[in-house]
N, C-alpha and C positions, 0 to 999 in steps of 0.2 A: 705265202704260198697257197694257191687254191689246190684244195685235195678232193677229187670227188669221190663221192661214196656211191660203190656200184649197186645196182639194183638187184634185189635177191626174192626168194620167196619167202614170205615172212615164218618165222620158226622152223624153217628148213635146217637141216642138220647136217654136219660135217664131223668127222673125227680123224685126230692124227695120233697114233700110238708107236711111241720111240721103244726099239726093241735094243737090248743087248745080245750080241754074239758071242757065246762062251765054249770053250772046250768043254766036249763030253767028259771026258776022263777027270780033268782038274779043277773045273769049274771056273777056270781065270779067264778073263776075258781075250779074245782073239780078234786082231786088226787086218781081218778080211772081208769086210764089206764093201771095198771096192771090188774084188774078184765075184763076190756073190752079186751085186748090182748089175756088172756086165752080162752076167748069165740071164738076169730076170727081167731086167727095164726092155730091152726089144722085145721078147718074148710076150710081155702083158701089156704092150705098147695102146692096144685098143681095148683094153677093161676100164670099167669105170673106177677102178681103186688104183694107185699109184705105191712104186716101191722105190724108196730114194734115200741118198746118204744125208749123214747128219755132221755137226762139227769133228765128231771121232771118227775113226776107223773101225771102232768096235761095235757101231751103232748103225741099224736102219730105221728108216721110219716108213712105216703103212699108213695110208692114207684114204678115206672112203671117198665116193663118189657123194655129190650132193643128194640128202635123201629127204622125203616128206616125213620120215618117221625115224626115231632111233634103232628100229628093228633093220629098216634097210641101209642104214649105214653099218652097223655091226655084221650086217650080211656082208658087205665090201670087205671089212678088215677080214673076216674069217676068210674069203676067198684069198686075198691078199697073202695072209699068212700059209694057206696051202701052198702059194706058188712060191713063197719061201721057203718052206722044207722042203720042197722036191729037188733044191739042190743043196741046203745046209746037211740034210739028215745022212745023204751019203757021204760027205765030207767031215763027219763026227762033230759037228756044231751044234749048240742047241740055243734055241731062241727063249730068252729070260725077260721078263721086266718087272722091275721095283725102282724106288726113287734113287736105291745106291744099289752099286755091287758092295757086299759084305767085306772084301778085302783086297780089292785090287787098287793098285797104286794108281795115282796119274802122271806120274812122271814115266809110268812105262807105257803111256798110252801114243797114239799118233795121231796128229790133226790132218784132217782130210784136206789134200791139196788143191782146194779153191780159194781165190782170190779173198771172197768176204770173210773166210774162216779166218786166213792169216792176218785180214784187217784186224777183226775181232781180237785175235791174241796179240796183237801189235797194241790195241787202244787200252787191252784190261791186263795184259802181262799175267803175274801169276794167278791172280784169280781166274783168267781165263782159261788158265792151263788146268787149272783146279776143276771144269764145268764138267765133271765127270758123274752127270746126272742124266735121268731119264723122266718123262713126264706124259701126261695126255693133255692134250688141246683139243677142245669142243669149241666149234663154231656153230652160231644160231642165228638165221637169218632174221634183219631187222628192215622195217617196211621203208621207214622214213629217216634221213639222216640227222631229222630234229629230236627223234628218240634216243638217238645212241648214247650220248653223255649221260643223258638221264638213267639209263638201263644200265650202264656201267657203274655209275655211283650207287644204285639201288643195289648191284650183286655185291658191292665191295661187304655190304653188310653180313651177306653170307660166305666170305672168304674162311671163316674159321668154320663153318661146317663143312664145306668143299675140303679144306686141306685135312680135317679129321677122320671125314669118310674115307679117302685115298692114304694118307699117311702109311708109307712103308720103307722110309730111310733111316733106320735106328743105327746103321752101323757107316763106320767111313773109313774106308784103310785099314781095315781088323780091328778097330776101334769100335766100342760102345760109346754113342757119343751121348747119350742121356735125353737125346730130343726123338721123339716120333717121325719129324720130318726135319732131317738135318738138311736134306734138298733146298728146302725152302730159305733156310738160313744161307747156303753156298749161293744161292741163286742171286738173291737179294744183292750182292755186291756189286756186281754190274750195274754200271751208271743208268741204265735205262731199264732197271727189273724191279720188282717188288710192288707195292701198291700203287695204284692209279694215281696220279695226281689229279686234286678235285677241281677239274673245268665241266663249266654249266652247257659250254654252247661249242658247237663246230667251228665256229669263228676261234673262239680262244683255243681248241686242238690245234689247228692250223697255227696260230700264233707261238704255241708250244714247239712246232715243229720248224718253223721259223729259227727260232732261236737255237734249238739243238744241234741244227744243220749248220748255221752261221757259225758256232762257236767250235764247229769239227766235233763233236759229242757222237754224232751218226750222219749217216749219209741220207735217210729218206724213212718215212714211216715203217717199213720193215722191221726197222730196230728198235722201235717202241718193244721193250718186251716185257711189261707191266702183266701181273697175275691175271687182271682181267683190262683188255685192250679192244679198242676198234680196229677192225681189220678191213680199212676202204677198198682193198683190191676185190674181196668177195663179197662185200655187202653184209658184215655179219659183226657180231661181238663175240670174242674170242676167249674164253675161260682158260687160263694156262695155268691156275693155280694148282693145280692137283700132281703129287706123286705119281708116277707110273704104277699102275693095277697089273694083276699078275694073271686075270683070267676075263674073258670076254663078259661074263654076267656082270663082274665088278664095274666093266668100262662101259657097259649099256645102261647099270644104275645110275653111274655118276652122270653119262650124258641124259638122261633122262629127267634128273634133277635140273641139269641146266636149261634144258630144254622148256620145262615147266616153269620155272623162274623167268625165262625173258620173255614167256607169253603172259605170264601175269603182268608183269609191270609195263608190258606193251597195251594188255586192257586197261591198265590203270590210268596208262598217258591218254589213251583214245576217250576215257570219261572225263578230261579233263583235270585228273588228279595228280 
């Protein structure tokens, strides 16, 4: 498989923030994303940000445009939140974010009616139906495909730091789990999630994808769900290790750390190190 890596501005930033929809009175999750998205998507079609659905109908994802700075990306996220609240507030729906919901039960949730999500559940069964988790994804632009896997490998050293800074999922289905990030333990049960494979070159990544597609584990590169992964479509490295965070300043701080680390490693590679 030959997989092109798109061009992108070096160390540019894009953010994805997964948000729960919860009933204002009870705090429980509500399956109203399709209703809200229908109202928001057309009205915001020309904006820099996007508002989309996710695996479960209790979740919406807000995504920034590409920013040269974290501040620009966070501004987009704030605008997306504002557009969402125009519809959610008058319907008694609150927007929440953490790595897990403290008491909601997985078997009460509904899967979004899209082929890719039904395929995911079919492949992953009980664990897939348990993916009642919320996270933050930070994309950082990389200016050469040859840098991608070395940067992914270098960032892996900082996975404990990123998880520790963002950990926000100590409860699961009403129980205290004893872990500050139970989300990360749940998510790694998927066959293509967890730590990135230790690959050195882009050719090795393409070979890995060939094996995964040929054996029916995944359909394409978008189904690689590592904690840190290449994102060929966007020309970025995507950091996916973080639990969902509850405020914009927290989101901005972790995004700034991610951007700084990627630029630091990119400079080391430029120096031949």
